[in-house]
Backbone of each chain as ProteinMPNN parsed JSONL, in Angstrom:
{"seq_chain_A": "XXXXXXXXXXXXXXXXXXXXXXXXXXXXXXXXXXXXXXXXXXXXXXXXXXXXXXXXXXXXXXXXXXXXXXXXXXXXXXXXXXXXX", "coords_chain_A": {"N_chain_A": [[66.336, 60.103, 60.958], [69.148, 61.558, 61.981], [70.481, 64.831, 61.719], [73.279, 66.948, 61.546], [73.132, 70.272, 62.175], [74.515, 73.322, 61.046], [75.186, 76.755, 61.679], [75.987, 80.003, 60.469], [77.524, 83.289, 60.801], [75.195, 86.033, 60.806], [72.974, 84.408, 60.885], [73.63, 82.412, 62.707], [73.885, 84.052, 64.961], [71.266, 85.061, 65.331], [69.767, 82.729, 65.734], [71.047, 81.784, 67.949], [72.78, 79.749, 68.44], [75.549, 77.854, 67.128], [75.442, 75.322, 66.201], [73.411, 72.364, 66.029], [71.724, 69.282, 66.689], [69.37, 67.688, 64.717], [66.274, 65.98, 64.001], [64.485, 65.517, 61.548], [61.128, 64.775, 60.29], [60.251, 62.184, 57.872], [58.93, 63.307, 55.68], [60.141, 65.708, 55.206], [61.997, 66.724, 52.754], [63.711, 68.396, 51.341], [66.208, 71.061, 51.419], [64.908, 73.497, 51.675], [62.426, 72.692, 52.734], [63.309, 71.707, 55.125], [64.179, 74.04, 56.324], [61.705, 75.322, 56.599], [60.498, 73.57, 58.421], [62.197, 73.823, 60.637], [61.811, 76.539, 61.152], [59.259, 76.513, 62.113], [59.643, 75.462, 64.545], [60.696, 77.149, 66.505], [60.739, 80.566, 67.755], [63.124, 81.951, 67.364], [64.412, 80.542, 65.303], [62.505, 80.991, 63.33], [62.765, 83.757, 63.048], [65.409, 83.987, 62.078], [65.187, 82.706, 59.661], [63.426, 84.161, 58.175], [63.579, 85.676, 55.747], [63.993, 84.129, 52.871], [65.492, 84.709, 50.625], [67.824, 85.738, 51.519], [69.281, 83.664, 52.421], [71.696, 81.015, 52.237], [72.907, 77.69, 51.474], [74.621, 74.667, 52.456], [75.195, 71.267, 51.802], [76.634, 68.614, 53.373], [79.07, 70.003, 53.167], [79.128, 71.152, 50.612], [78.094, 73.709, 48.425], [74.61, 74.218, 47.844], [71.465, 74.686, 46.086], [68.391, 75.962, 47.58], [66.354, 74.212, 47.001], [67.448, 71.727, 46.967], [67.774, 68.184, 47.483], [67.79, 66.419, 50.634], [68.3, 63.85, 51.296], [70.123, 61.388, 52.933], [71.967, 63.186, 53.916], [74.486, 64.249, 56.182], [75.45, 66.525, 57.361], [74.278, 69.776, 57.437], [74.445, 73.099, 56.476], [73.376, 76.429, 57.141], [73.418, 79.736, 56.057], [74.319, 83.269, 55.528], [74.804, 84.944, 52.285], [78.164, 84.558, 51.099], [81.119, 86.456, 52.086], [83.931, 86.716, 51.72], [87.501, 87.263, 51.068]], "CA_chain_A": [[67.698, 60.342, 60.48], [69.674, 62.757, 62.65], [71.32, 65.694, 60.881], [74.009, 67.991, 62.268], [72.906, 71.58, 61.567], [75.503, 74.353, 61.358], [74.753, 78.101, 61.313], [77.102, 80.939, 60.472], [77.316, 84.737, 60.711], [74.019, 86.514, 61.549], [72.029, 83.304, 61.097], [74.062, 81.834, 63.974], [73.592, 84.989, 66.058], [69.821, 85.165, 65.566], [69.288, 81.459, 66.305], [71.6, 81.688, 69.301], [73.737, 78.651, 68.53], [76.222, 77.579, 65.857], [75.16, 73.951, 65.739], [72.427, 71.58, 66.774], [71.381, 68.024, 66.034], [67.922, 67.651, 64.513], [65.789, 64.714, 63.453], [63.226, 65.876, 60.877], [60.315, 63.653, 59.792], [60.61, 61.723, 56.527], [58.36, 64.135, 54.604], [61.034, 66.845, 54.979], [62.866, 66.127, 51.738], [64.636, 69.362, 50.729], [66.753, 72.057, 52.342], [63.853, 74.483, 51.912], [61.439, 72.088, 53.637], [63.967, 71.624, 56.435], [64.132, 75.406, 56.862], [60.311, 75.528, 57.023], [60.265, 72.735, 59.61], [62.934, 74.439, 61.744], [61.192, 77.832, 61.45], [58.041, 76.246, 62.886], [60.012, 74.885, 65.845], [60.984, 78.174, 67.524], [60.68, 81.949, 67.292], [64.439, 82.399, 66.893], [64.601, 79.961, 63.966], [61.597, 81.7, 62.426], [63.34, 85.078, 62.781], [66.611, 83.827, 61.262], [64.843, 82.176, 58.33], [62.287, 84.937, 57.681], [63.743, 86.049, 54.338], [64.744, 83.036, 52.224], [66.421, 85.225, 49.609], [69.091, 86.08, 52.179], [69.877, 82.432, 52.942], [72.397, 80.073, 51.367], [73.023, 76.417, 52.175], [75.58, 73.649, 52.025], [74.927, 69.912, 52.277], [77.917, 67.913, 53.494], [80.15, 70.937, 52.823], [79.079, 71.613, 49.222], [76.983, 74.645, 48.224], [73.452, 73.684, 47.123], [70.303, 75.576, 46.104], [67.487, 75.603, 48.671], [65.451, 73.112, 46.629], [68.229, 70.486, 46.902], [67.331, 67.079, 48.338], [68.651, 66.211, 51.8], [68.398, 62.41, 51.581], [71.468, 60.901, 53.226], [72.854, 64.246, 54.394], [74.922, 64.154, 57.577], [75.717, 67.87, 57.882], [73.675, 70.82, 56.608], [74.749, 74.43, 56.993], [72.555, 77.542, 56.652], [74.212, 80.938, 56.306], [74.082, 84.348, 54.563], [75.757, 84.937, 51.168], [79.534, 84.658, 51.625], [81.73, 87.781, 51.886], [85.372, 86.653, 51.987], [88.421, 87.887, 50.127]], "C_chain_A": [[68.215, 61.646, 61.08], [70.62, 63.512, 61.704], [71.991, 66.721, 61.783], [73.792, 69.301, 61.52], [74.017, 72.54, 62.006], [74.973, 75.699, 60.878], [75.94, 79.046, 61.409], [76.616, 82.387, 60.38], [76.008, 85.139, 61.413], [72.965, 85.424, 61.722], [72.339, 82.629, 62.443], [73.672, 82.738, 65.147], [72.091, 85.03, 66.384], [69.28, 83.884, 66.203], [69.823, 81.266, 67.725], [72.525, 80.51, 69.512], [74.337, 78.398, 67.145], [75.967, 76.181, 65.337], [74.13, 73.285, 66.628], [72.139, 70.31, 65.983], [69.863, 67.958, 65.917], [67.534, 66.325, 63.861], [64.44, 64.955, 62.769], [62.451, 64.64, 60.416], [60.62, 63.37, 58.323], [60.073, 62.623, 55.412], [59.171, 65.413, 54.354], [62.141, 66.379, 54.035], [63.88, 67.076, 51.112], [65.171, 70.322, 51.794], [65.67, 73.081, 52.693], [62.793, 73.969, 52.879], [62.001, 71.971, 55.043], [63.947, 72.997, 57.119], [62.715, 75.716, 57.373], [60.032, 74.805, 58.344], [60.959, 73.342, 60.843], [62.288, 75.762, 62.162], [59.936, 77.65, 62.304], [58.361, 75.78, 64.304], [60.297, 75.932, 66.917], [60.947, 79.559, 66.907], [62.032, 82.418, 66.739], [64.753, 81.818, 65.511], [63.74, 80.709, 62.946], [62.173, 83.065, 62.053], [64.546, 84.978, 61.846], [66.272, 83.45, 59.817], [63.723, 82.965, 57.656], [62.382, 85.255, 56.192], [64.634, 85.029, 53.631], [65.751, 83.541, 51.202], [67.779, 85.584, 50.208], [69.821, 84.846, 52.705], [70.57, 81.619, 51.852], [72.587, 78.797, 52.174], [74.147, 75.564, 51.614], [75.141, 72.317, 52.617], [76.24, 69.146, 52.228], [79.045, 68.714, 52.843], [80.246, 71.271, 51.335], [77.882, 72.548, 49.079], [75.864, 73.969, 47.439], [72.367, 74.752, 47.086], [69.324, 75.083, 47.174], [66.507, 74.488, 48.297], [66.183, 71.771, 46.525], [67.683, 69.442, 47.873], [68.311, 66.894, 49.501], [68.804, 64.734, 52.151], [69.854, 62.011, 51.804], [72.424, 61.936, 53.774], [73.209, 64.014, 55.861], [75.053, 65.54, 58.198], [75.128, 68.893, 56.92], [73.937, 72.167, 57.266], [73.845, 75.464, 56.336], [73.287, 78.826, 57.028], [73.843, 82.031, 55.305], [75.029, 84.182, 53.366], [77.166, 85.225, 51.689], [80.177, 85.992, 51.23], [83.232, 87.768, 52.188], [86.194, 87.443, 50.99], [88.868, 89.269, 50.554]], "O_chain_A": [[67.752, 62.725, 60.709], [71.434, 62.918, 60.998], [71.357, 67.293, 62.67], [74.21, 69.438, 60.371], [74.407, 72.569, 63.173], [74.38, 75.787, 59.803], [76.785, 78.921, 62.295], [75.496, 82.675, 59.958], [75.73, 84.643, 62.505], [72.139, 85.514, 62.63], [71.432, 82.316, 63.215], [73.196, 82.269, 66.181], [71.697, 85.033, 67.55], [68.439, 83.939, 67.1], [69.165, 80.677, 68.582], [73.005, 80.283, 70.622], [73.716, 78.69, 66.123], [76.24, 75.882, 64.175], [73.996, 73.6, 67.811], [72.292, 70.275, 64.762], [69.151, 68.151, 66.903], [68.362, 65.645, 63.254], [63.388, 64.643, 63.327], [63.039, 63.585, 60.18], [61.179, 64.213, 57.621], [60.665, 62.706, 54.336], [58.909, 66.125, 53.384], [63.096, 65.726, 54.454], [64.805, 66.633, 50.431], [64.659, 70.386, 52.912], [65.53, 73.481, 53.848], [62.316, 74.709, 53.739], [61.278, 72.116, 56.029], [63.727, 73.101, 58.326], [62.55, 76.3, 58.444], [59.415, 75.357, 59.255], [60.396, 73.373, 61.937], [62.215, 76.081, 63.349], [59.59, 78.513, 63.11], [57.478, 75.707, 65.158], [60.16, 75.65, 68.108], [61.102, 79.717, 65.696], [62.086, 83.18, 65.775], [65.294, 82.513, 64.651], [64.191, 81.017, 61.843], [62.09, 83.488, 60.9], [64.69, 85.785, 60.928], [66.977, 83.825, 58.88], [63.135, 82.5, 56.679], [61.403, 85.125, 55.458], [65.857, 85.052, 53.767], [66.755, 82.878, 50.939], [68.766, 85.716, 49.485], [70.858, 84.966, 53.358], [70.107, 81.542, 50.714], [72.451, 78.801, 53.397], [74.563, 75.717, 50.465], [74.762, 72.241, 53.786], [76.876, 69.042, 51.179], [79.855, 68.184, 52.082], [81.317, 71.632, 50.848], [76.787, 72.235, 49.547], [76.125, 73.237, 46.484], [72.336, 75.631, 47.947], [69.408, 73.939, 47.623], [65.896, 73.883, 49.178], [65.611, 70.789, 46.051], [67.191, 69.779, 48.95], [69.502, 67.175, 49.373], [69.374, 64.4, 53.19], [70.712, 62.268, 50.959], [73.575, 61.615, 54.071], [72.363, 63.638, 56.672], [74.807, 65.726, 59.39], [75.438, 68.882, 55.729], [73.683, 72.353, 58.456], [73.575, 75.397, 55.136], [73.724, 78.992, 58.167], [73.133, 81.763, 54.336], [75.954, 83.371, 53.421], [77.345, 86.031, 52.603], [79.843, 86.582, 50.203], [83.75, 88.684, 52.827], [85.659, 88.193, 50.173], [89.647, 89.91, 49.85]]}, "seq_chain_B": "XXXXXXXXXXXXXXXXXXXXXXXXXXXXXXXXXXXXXXXXXXXXXXXXXXXXXXXXXXXXXXXXXXXXXXXXXXXXXXXXXXXXXXXXXXXXXXXXXXXXXXXXXXXXXXXXXXXXXXXXXXXXXXXXXXXXXXXXXXXXXXXXX", "coords_chain_B": {"N_chain_B": [[102.15, 72.713, 42.291], [100.266, 73.206, 45.049], [99.233, 75.365, 47.585], [97.332, 75.825, 50.419], [96.131, 77.833, 52.97], [94.455, 78.551, 55.909], [94.261, 80.772, 58.4], [94.665, 82.173, 61.742], [96.783, 83.785, 62.099], [99.061, 86.562, 61.307], [99.778, 87.367, 57.84], [102.645, 86.414, 56.131], [104.119, 87.945, 53.68], [106.587, 87.928, 52.209], [107.661, 85.389, 52.713], [105.641, 83.729, 51.708], [105.49, 84.438, 48.975], [108.068, 83.773, 48.156], [107.911, 81.031, 48.347], [106.527, 80.249, 46.043], [108.346, 80.636, 44.082], [109.341, 78.664, 42.142], [110.944, 76.06, 40.169], [110.725, 76.624, 36.703], [108.981, 78.684, 36.879], [108.597, 81.491, 35.385], [107.232, 83.799, 35.658], [105.662, 85.551, 38.255], [102.732, 86.34, 39.978], [100.955, 88.345, 42.351], [98.363, 88.961, 44.753], [97.174, 91.051, 47.294], [94.886, 91.449, 49.819], [93.658, 93.93, 52.001], [92.561, 95.173, 55.215], [90.24, 97.774, 55.153], [89.789, 101.082, 56.479], [87.297, 102.162, 56.221], [84.426, 104.15, 57.026], [85.099, 104.368, 59.708], [85.831, 101.841, 60.609], [87.088, 99.752, 63.048], [87.798, 97.199, 63.709], [87.952, 94.17, 61.875], [86.2, 91.217, 61.57], [86.628, 87.878, 60.694], [84.691, 85.202, 59.938], [84.42, 81.664, 59.391], [83.815, 78.482, 57.693], [85.016, 75.838, 58.927], [86.902, 73.303, 57.343], [85.059, 73.024, 55.061], [85.86, 75.457, 54.018], [88.659, 75.232, 53.451], [88.525, 73.189, 51.537], [87.057, 74.442, 49.521], [88.766, 76.559, 48.769], [90.886, 75.076, 47.855], [89.728, 73.871, 45.623], [89.311, 76.097, 43.964], [91.992, 76.849, 43.553], [93.009, 74.544, 42.286], [91.534, 74.495, 39.918], [92.453, 76.847, 38.706], [95.168, 76.213, 38.461], [95.102, 74.162, 36.583], [93.862, 75.405, 34.38], [95.609, 77.513, 33.662], [98.042, 76.297, 33.528], [99.78, 76.336, 35.824], [102.851, 76.655, 37.68], [102.962, 76.865, 40.348], [100.674, 77.633, 43.003], [99.392, 79.627, 45.569], [97.128, 80.152, 48.194], [96.363, 82.125, 50.843], [94.356, 82.761, 53.572], [93.237, 84.866, 56.052], [91.647, 84.457, 59.269], [89.381, 85.349, 61.974], [89.763, 88.151, 64.32], [90.953, 91.309, 63.028], [92.898, 94.32, 62.377], [92.634, 97.66, 60.806], [94.521, 97.945, 57.814], [95.784, 95.536, 58.146], [96.624, 92.386, 56.612], [94.255, 90.502, 54.814], [93.964, 88.536, 52.891], [95.998, 86.585, 50.694], [97.021, 85.912, 47.445], [99.094, 84.027, 45.403], [100.56, 83.361, 42.332], [102.313, 81.288, 40.072], [103.776, 81.009, 36.916], [104.891, 79.994, 33.614], [105.029, 82.262, 32.038], [104.203, 85.843, 32.223], [101.465, 86.586, 31.62], [99.77, 84.39, 32.08], [100.21, 84.003, 34.793], [99.262, 86.435, 35.877], [96.535, 86.454, 35.014], [95.584, 84.109, 36.228], [95.909, 84.753, 38.896], [94.089, 86.858, 39.215], [91.741, 85.467, 38.661], [91.652, 83.637, 40.823], [91.287, 85.326, 43.101], [88.888, 86.58, 42.452], [87.122, 84.375, 42.274], [87.304, 83.185, 44.802], [85.955, 84.934, 46.385], [83.271, 84.379, 45.978], [83.06, 81.626, 46.162], [84.08, 80.542, 48.51], [83.393, 79.802, 51.916], [83.326, 82.361, 53.786], [82.675, 84.943, 56.172], [82.361, 88.384, 56.721], [82.548, 90.644, 59.45], [82.092, 93.902, 60.555], [83.446, 96.12, 62.963], [82.388, 99.113, 64.146], [82.227, 102.614, 65.194], [79.49, 102.924, 65.547], [78.579, 100.452, 66.187], [78.376, 96.852, 65.57], [78.383, 95.231, 62.354], [77.288, 92.967, 59.835], [78.926, 92.35, 56.828], [77.574, 93.089, 53.645], [76.87, 91.356, 50.562], [78.452, 92.378, 47.533], [77.076, 93.176, 44.471], [78.661, 93.465, 42.233], [80.849, 91.85, 42.78], [79.849, 89.253, 42.56], [79.246, 89.275, 39.869], [81.801, 89.565, 38.698], [82.948, 87.14, 39.396], [81.38, 85.291, 37.949], [81.981, 86.069, 35.404], [84.3, 84.768, 34.686], [83.622, 82.254, 33.876]], "CA_chain_B": [[102.243, 72.784, 43.742], [99.172, 74.017, 45.593], [99.303, 75.573, 49.037], [96.146, 76.482, 50.969], [96.289, 78.044, 54.41], [93.456, 79.394, 56.589], [95.004, 80.96, 59.645], [94.415, 83.385, 62.54], [98.05, 84.514, 62.227], [99.377, 87.517, 60.236], [100.289, 86.758, 56.606], [104.025, 86.793, 55.82], [104.143, 88.022, 52.216], [107.884, 87.543, 51.649], [107.803, 83.93, 52.796], [104.678, 83.073, 50.825], [105.861, 84.658, 47.569], [109.286, 82.995, 47.919], [107.511, 79.628, 48.196], [106.073, 79.939, 44.678], [109.465, 80.837, 43.151], [109.773, 77.29, 41.872], [111.512, 75.823, 38.843], [109.757, 76.761, 35.623], [108.137, 79.856, 37.112], [109.225, 82.69, 34.847], [106.445, 84.96, 36.07], [104.892, 85.364, 39.484], [101.799, 87.434, 40.274], [100.375, 88.218, 43.688], [97.338, 89.912, 45.169], [97.026, 91.132, 48.744], [93.722, 92.21, 50.264], [93.869, 94.463, 53.351], [91.399, 95.753, 55.903], [90.068, 99.218, 54.983], [89.244, 101.77, 57.662], [86.089, 102.875, 55.792], [83.366, 104.369, 58.018], [85.6, 104.214, 61.073], [85.974, 100.438, 61.006], [88.247, 99.565, 63.935], [88.151, 95.776, 63.67], [87.225, 93.321, 60.935], [86.22, 89.834, 62.041], [86.372, 86.909, 59.635], [84.186, 83.897, 60.365], [84.432, 80.74, 58.255], [83.244, 77.153, 57.87], [86.215, 74.983, 58.909], [86.761, 72.092, 56.533], [84.543, 73.429, 53.759], [86.661, 76.587, 53.535], [89.892, 74.733, 52.853], [88.171, 72.441, 50.324], [86.629, 75.402, 48.499], [89.957, 77.259, 48.279], [91.658, 74.082, 47.099], [89.056, 73.699, 44.326], [89.632, 77.297, 43.179], [93.411, 76.779, 43.184], [93.183, 73.441, 41.32], [90.972, 74.916, 38.631], [93.388, 77.828, 38.145], [96.42, 75.527, 38.11], [94.884, 73.406, 35.345], [93.502, 76.306, 33.271], [96.745, 78.339, 33.241], [99.277, 75.488, 33.625], [100.615, 76.999, 36.832], [103.921, 75.912, 38.338], [102.609, 76.886, 41.773], [99.635, 78.585, 43.41], [99.191, 79.689, 47.017], [96.069, 81.021, 48.707], [96.368, 82.22, 52.308], [93.256, 83.621, 54.011], [93.234, 85.009, 57.499], [90.357, 84.422, 59.953], [89.414, 85.953, 63.305], [89.769, 89.618, 64.314], [92.145, 92.009, 62.526], [92.715, 95.762, 62.36], [92.873, 98.348, 59.534], [95.868, 97.808, 57.28], [96.28, 94.159, 58.215], [96.329, 91.591, 55.417], [93.174, 89.516, 54.941], [94.129, 87.429, 51.946], [97.1, 86.655, 49.739], [97.048, 84.924, 46.362], [100.33, 84.089, 44.615], [100.518, 82.381, 41.247], [103.565, 81.192, 39.327], [103.594, 80.355, 35.612], [106.059, 80.166, 32.752], [105.037, 83.647, 31.56], [103.452, 86.744, 33.083], [100.025, 86.713, 31.413], [99.091, 83.282, 32.764], [100.292, 84.244, 36.24], [98.374, 87.557, 36.199], [95.142, 86.039, 34.832], [95.254, 83.101, 37.246], [95.821, 85.444, 40.182], [92.804, 87.571, 39.212], [90.7, 84.434, 38.748], [91.591, 83.087, 42.193], [90.705, 86.262, 44.066], [87.477, 86.778, 42.095], [86.327, 83.189, 42.59], [87.223, 82.859, 46.237], [84.96, 85.817, 46.999], [81.928, 83.794, 45.884], [83.082, 80.162, 46.306], [84.583, 80.081, 49.803], [82.483, 80.236, 52.993], [83.806, 83.323, 54.774], [81.754, 86.058, 56.427], [83.031, 89.512, 57.37], [81.772, 91.524, 60.322], [82.837, 95.116, 60.859], [83.189, 96.813, 64.226], [82.489, 100.552, 63.904], [81.767, 103.381, 66.372], [78.029, 102.785, 65.69], [78.25, 99.069, 66.528], [78.898, 95.856, 64.625], [77.48, 94.927, 61.248], [77.751, 91.963, 58.876], [79.139, 92.929, 55.491], [76.656, 92.574, 52.634], [77.477, 90.994, 49.283], [78.41, 93.375, 46.467], [76.639, 92.543, 43.222], [79.783, 93.478, 41.283], [81.713, 90.707, 43.072], [79.223, 88.063, 41.983], [79.384, 89.372, 38.421], [83.188, 89.302, 38.342], [83.202, 85.692, 39.541], [80.741, 84.551, 36.856], [82.615, 86.461, 34.136], [85.391, 83.846, 34.379], [83.114, 80.945, 33.455]], "C_chain_B": [[101.172, 73.746, 44.264], [99.337, 74.132, 47.1], [98.083, 76.383, 49.469], [96.356, 76.629, 52.462], [95.202, 78.993, 54.907], [93.96, 79.539, 58.014], [94.597, 82.213, 60.415], [95.662, 84.271, 62.621], [98.262, 85.501, 61.081], [100.012, 86.809, 59.036], [101.675, 87.318, 56.289], [104.205, 86.763, 54.295], [105.46, 87.497, 51.632], [108.051, 86.02, 51.621], [106.889, 83.237, 51.795], [105.045, 83.249, 49.345], [107.116, 83.84, 47.232], [108.957, 81.521, 47.685], [107.085, 79.274, 46.778], [107.16, 80.23, 43.633], [110.109, 79.482, 42.86], [110.352, 77.191, 40.458], [110.423, 75.937, 37.778], [108.853, 77.975, 35.77], [108.87, 81.112, 36.631], [108.499, 83.957, 35.239], [105.639, 84.638, 37.31], [104.016, 86.591, 39.7], [101.265, 87.234, 41.682], [99.323, 89.285, 43.901], [97.265, 89.873, 46.686], [95.807, 91.986, 49.046], [93.939, 92.641, 51.701], [92.593, 95.067, 53.915], [91.381, 97.26, 55.671], [89.449, 99.821, 56.245], [88.01, 102.588, 57.289], [85.093, 103.009, 56.944], [83.831, 104.11, 59.451], [85.706, 102.778, 61.55], [87.249, 100.269, 61.838], [88.729, 98.119, 63.942], [87.304, 95.088, 62.606], [87.353, 91.894, 61.447], [85.826, 88.909, 60.9], [85.942, 85.581, 60.241], [84.258, 82.96, 59.168], [83.894, 79.383, 58.673], [84.405, 76.167, 57.786], [85.964, 73.681, 58.133], [86.259, 72.439, 55.147], [85.396, 74.549, 53.17], [87.915, 76.107, 52.805], [89.602, 73.997, 51.541], [87.785, 73.387, 49.19], [87.827, 76.149, 47.91], [90.812, 76.322, 47.428], [91.048, 73.892, 45.694], [89.34, 74.887, 43.414], [91.074, 77.211, 42.659], [93.653, 75.694, 42.125], [92.678, 73.831, 39.936], [91.922, 75.9, 37.946], [94.67, 77.154, 37.671], [96.283, 74.788, 36.786], [94.66, 74.347, 34.161], [94.695, 77.096, 32.754], [98.093, 77.613, 33.363], [100.265, 76.096, 34.631], [101.696, 76.064, 37.379], [103.64, 75.848, 39.838], [101.491, 77.901, 42.007], [99.438, 78.474, 44.919], [98.016, 80.616, 47.325], [96.141, 80.96, 50.229], [95.249, 83.19, 52.698], [93.249, 83.665, 55.525], [91.813, 84.934, 58.045], [90.521, 85.014, 61.358], [89.462, 87.466, 63.204], [91.065, 90.195, 63.765], [91.83, 93.493, 62.384], [92.985, 96.362, 60.994], [94.331, 98.213, 59.099], [96.409, 96.395, 57.343], [95.835, 93.395, 56.971], [95.259, 90.542, 55.709], [93.491, 88.284, 54.101], [95.341, 87.681, 51.054], [96.915, 85.54, 48.713], [98.365, 85.112, 45.63], [100.303, 82.975, 43.585], [101.825, 82.436, 40.471], [103.323, 80.414, 38.048], [104.852, 80.607, 34.777], [106.185, 81.631, 32.327], [104.038, 84.504, 32.327], [101.942, 86.71, 32.896], [99.251, 85.617, 32.13], [99.094, 83.524, 34.272], [99.313, 85.344, 36.656], [96.9, 87.155, 36.1], [94.713, 85.057, 35.928], [95.088, 83.754, 38.619], [94.483, 86.17, 40.299], [91.641, 86.592, 39.355], [90.533, 83.954, 40.188], [90.929, 84.059, 43.169], [89.23, 86.52, 43.746], [86.625, 85.588, 42.524], [86.235, 82.925, 44.088], [86.209, 83.751, 46.953], [83.559, 85.219, 46.966], [81.901, 82.308, 46.226], [83.515, 79.671, 47.681], [83.736, 80.654, 50.939], [83.161, 81.056, 54.102], [82.727, 84.382, 54.96], [82.493, 87.134, 57.2], [82.057, 90.274, 58.266], [82.648, 92.707, 60.693], [82.433, 95.676, 62.216], [83.438, 98.292, 63.958], [82.038, 101.292, 65.158], [80.267, 103.231, 66.604], [77.619, 101.37, 66.106], [78.836, 98.099, 65.517], [77.874, 95.608, 63.528], [78.123, 93.878, 60.355], [77.841, 92.606, 57.513], [78.193, 92.261, 54.492], [77.413, 92.273, 51.342], [77.373, 92.15, 48.302], [78.073, 92.66, 45.167], [77.786, 92.459, 42.224], [80.716, 92.289, 41.508], [81.156, 89.432, 42.447], [79.386, 88.064, 40.468], [80.816, 89.043, 37.978], [83.508, 87.812, 38.407], [82.609, 84.911, 38.365], [81.353, 84.89, 35.514], [83.729, 85.501, 33.718], [84.907, 82.512, 33.804], [83.322, 80.697, 31.969]], "O_chain_B": [[101.18, 74.938, 43.955], [99.55, 73.141, 47.799], [97.831, 77.475, 48.959], [96.716, 75.67, 53.144], [95.048, 80.1, 54.391], [94.072, 78.557, 58.747], [94.221, 83.214, 59.806], [95.603, 85.38, 63.152], [97.71, 85.311, 59.997], [100.691, 85.793, 59.186], [101.86, 88.531, 56.19], [104.415, 85.705, 53.702], [105.453, 86.717, 50.68], [108.52, 85.448, 50.637], [107.29, 82.288, 51.121], [104.921, 82.31, 48.559], [107.212, 83.276, 46.142], [109.64, 80.842, 46.918], [107.257, 78.135, 46.345], [106.919, 80.086, 42.434], [111.237, 79.197, 43.263], [110.256, 78.127, 39.664], [109.326, 75.403, 37.944], [108.049, 78.264, 34.884], [109.654, 81.712, 37.366], [109.056, 85.053, 35.172], [105.011, 83.583, 37.402], [104.483, 87.727, 39.618], [101.135, 86.105, 42.155], [99.378, 90.367, 43.315], [97.292, 88.802, 47.292], [95.708, 93.121, 48.58], [94.352, 91.837, 52.537], [91.672, 95.423, 53.179], [92.362, 97.95, 55.947], [88.698, 99.168, 56.97], [87.699, 103.583, 57.944], [84.937, 102.086, 57.744], [83.047, 103.684, 60.299], [85.676, 102.516, 62.752], [88.345, 100.603, 61.389], [89.911, 97.846, 64.153], [86.117, 95.371, 62.449], [88.452, 91.414, 61.723], [84.819, 89.127, 60.226], [86.701, 84.924, 60.953], [84.164, 83.419, 58.03], [83.562, 79.156, 59.836], [84.747, 75.707, 56.697], [84.915, 73.053, 58.278], [86.945, 72.183, 54.157], [85.628, 74.586, 51.962], [88.191, 76.528, 51.681], [90.328, 74.153, 50.559], [88.144, 73.158, 48.035], [87.9, 76.351, 46.698], [91.384, 76.727, 46.415], [91.773, 73.769, 44.708], [89.585, 74.706, 42.221], [91.34, 77.467, 41.484], [94.414, 75.905, 41.181], [93.309, 73.537, 38.921], [92.166, 75.795, 36.744], [95.196, 77.484, 36.608], [97.203, 74.777, 35.968], [95.193, 74.124, 33.074], [94.803, 77.334, 31.551], [99.151, 78.241, 33.306], [101.43, 76.334, 34.313], [101.489, 74.859, 37.521], [104.031, 74.896, 40.512], [101.382, 78.899, 41.295], [99.333, 77.379, 45.471], [97.922, 81.719, 46.787], [96.001, 79.895, 50.829], [95.204, 84.316, 52.202], [93.253, 82.631, 56.193], [90.868, 85.31, 57.352], [91.634, 85.161, 61.862], [89.232, 88.021, 62.129], [92.144, 89.651, 63.999], [90.668, 93.889, 62.285], [93.502, 95.681, 60.109], [95.25, 98.35, 59.906], [97.39, 96.078, 56.67], [94.814, 93.711, 56.359], [95.331, 89.804, 56.691], [93.312, 87.148, 54.539], [95.663, 88.818, 50.71], [96.685, 84.383, 49.064], [98.72, 86.235, 45.273], [100.061, 81.811, 43.905], [102.375, 83.513, 40.243], [102.754, 79.322, 38.062], [105.753, 81.339, 35.187], [107.286, 82.178, 32.261], [103.143, 83.985, 32.994], [101.198, 86.793, 33.874], [98.201, 85.875, 32.718], [98.095, 83.277, 34.947], [98.616, 85.21, 37.662], [96.106, 87.472, 36.986], [93.619, 85.165, 36.48], [94.229, 83.354, 39.405], [93.822, 86.113, 41.336], [90.68, 86.855, 40.078], [89.418, 83.875, 40.703], [90.097, 83.65, 43.979], [88.413, 86.663, 44.656], [85.538, 85.764, 43.073], [85.195, 82.488, 44.581], [85.669, 83.378, 47.994], [82.741, 85.519, 47.836], [80.84, 81.772, 46.548], [83.337, 78.493, 47.991], [83.399, 81.838, 50.934], [83.511, 80.55, 55.169], [81.967, 84.684, 54.04], [83.161, 86.857, 58.196], [80.907, 90.517, 57.9], [83.8, 92.54, 61.095], [81.255, 95.705, 62.575], [84.545, 98.688, 63.593], [81.522, 100.672, 66.088], [79.804, 103.39, 67.734], [76.44, 101.117, 66.352], [79.685, 98.469, 64.706], [76.669, 95.753, 63.733], [79.335, 93.886, 60.139], [76.934, 93.325, 57.094], [78.03, 91.041, 54.488], [78.459, 92.861, 51.068], [76.346, 92.826, 48.235], [78.704, 91.666, 44.808], [77.878, 91.5, 41.457], [81.308, 91.774, 40.56], [81.898, 88.632, 41.877], [79.629, 87.027, 39.851], [81.016, 88.327, 36.996], [84.248, 87.29, 37.574], [83.237, 83.991, 37.843], [81.264, 84.097, 34.576], [84.068, 85.422, 32.538], [85.712, 81.728, 33.301], [82.948, 79.64, 31.462]]}, "name": "protein", "num_of_chains": 2, "seq": "XXXXXXXXXXXXXXXXXXXXXXXXXXXXXXXXXXXXXXXXXXXXXXXXXXXXXXXXXXXXXXXXXXXXXXXXXXXXXXXXXXXXXXXXXXXXXXXXXXXXXXXXXXXXXXXXXXXXXXXXXXXXXXXXXXXXXXXXXXXXXXXXXXXXXXXXXXXXXXXXXXXXXXXXXXXXXXXXXXXXXXXXXXXXXXXXXXXXXXXXXXXXXXXXXXXXXXXXXXXXXXXXXXXXXX"}
């Protein structure tokens, strides 16, 4: 199941791209597991995802906690806490 | 009447406030956030998540409109690079009476700080840095629950 990954702010800068298409194995069932799987794939992902407390996520454009399920997700975004306004 | 705008262009306060001067609006409140020149900040860059940003602002505005029976609510948020003194965000709320307009305006600005996917980066003489979350902002947003 291919998922469109989006990265913002310093997460995007550290990884080196704002989006990529990934196809995780079936045992990757949560956002947190997806982050673990991506971190194992490259040094830049590992660096961006080093401190989970600094990461937030959205599944199909809705904020979710990192233990949220990703079944059926088309678009998942990983980013730092938001700072608008 | 809800108006949401995420734009790289400067915010025209007079036009936006005039838009919420609708029938039944006896009181109008507005908030304008501007770029501060703290620590020699020369440029503030606003990144956002297109699509999700507009939906998140719309949800904030809808909740405020229902809770305070607003006649109109507008949220305009600028994105991209901007300089000290430039407007980042404008919230304008219109209600039958002042208290509802004032409370709804405060709610919208407090909630959008935690509910909408924007990220600020400051350019200073020492380099660029991503702005960190202020704990007080998160507390203010949850205080409205």
